[in-house]
C-alpha angles and dihedrals in degrees: 000000000000092000089049091052091048091051090049092049091050093052090046091052092052092048092045089051091051092050093047092047093051092048092049094046094049100038095093098049098034086205120152089203091057091047091050090051094053092044093051091049099049096040091045091052092045090050091056091046092051090049087055089052102257137091129225092282090060099252134099112277090234093059116105122236107275143140114283128214120237090250092052091048093050090049090051092051092050092049093050090048092053092047091049091054092048092048093047089052096047118116131203106162120081094242091050091049090054101039103024128236115312119243089244093055092044093051093045091053092051091047091054094052091041088055090056093053093046089051093049093048096046090053092043091238092130124038088214137100120239105280091202096055095095098038112112118236121224118254113261129191104226115250092346091158095046107119126165125219120258119240089244091056091052093047092048092048095052091045088061093056116099098215092188092071129071094242089048093050089050095047093046093051093043096050091041091054093048093050097041098049105029090223121155119264094249092048090057098036095054097050117133131204091257089062090067123087111189120185137157093342093312131104136205123189126207109216124198101213139191115291093026094289118156110211134173133210126196103211124231112246094252091055091045090055092051091047094049091047089056095043092051092050098043102036103017086240115176114189089197090066097051132052092179120109095243104021124270101241102047124085108253089223093054110128110243100214115055133189117242096191119120095248098044101029111173093352120127111287111259127219088252090050092052091047090052091052091050092047091050092062105025102031093236140071099226096114090171086077087082089061091049090049093050093050095048093045090051089052092050090048090060102260116155121243088248091055092049091047090054094047093049093046094235117163097223138023094235090066091051092047093053090045094052093044090056093046094050097038093098093059122088113186090191097052093108092048091051092055092042091054090050089058099251110146119219099226094186092054090049092053093054090062092069 
């Protein structure tokens, strides 16, 4: 009976640690998507560990709570490390099955589980070192997939929008805001009416950003006009009738971006809904491309790395520097000089002289 109670207490401690870790990790962002991601990771890893015959503390779930020898503890750490590598390499999607897990995904998975063990050790919930501490991460080229949009792509996309319709007014304002601020898709999508401050024809938006950061953007007049056009059409908002920052007749918790599809009419726009809008005009679902475009355009316009770091909401300048280096790596300002020196004539340039 005592051994049974001890086993139960040990399982309860592991599950309590999981719940406390998830709550702590997601408290700042208050995002259900982030919570789901952490839950899938830790329960997926635990499932693989249990299949291998051990729980998250490295010992069989049927074992009672007891003192462990150094040799037993080292064996538990090694076993958890091997399972972590197998779990981080596991594939479910068709593309992953064919091409394998990317280094970025593999490292992110290990980092998530490592965070759990650091959390448990710091709070003395597990008498166990971090089993992932000594596991090597795969080499990753920073921001290798970061690609900005071309000006022609942007022009073509906005030319497709019928700005006389309600969906067109929404899509125009939404895409304008993403491109003009460089904010992440979720930071724009989840905006509420209380995040808007409208005054004398101007507008400031309060963004709730990654890592719990609270950032503000004063919108450029062209973006303000697109936003007001949408607000008037969707909410019958009339700035002339309200001197209040967020409008007096609209619920402050009203979601700003609404779906206009048959099934979700006037409900908050979902991530899938936003991706569909982006794909309609740009032919792809990588909404983060607007953030890449904003950053690179800021750099070309003469902004300092510090200014770009602040606008993007990065925590340190080194991250911004690596990000910008990757975005601008495809450009070679001396490409024409190189070909000139090699003796290749630019026939088109010659023709323009006459």
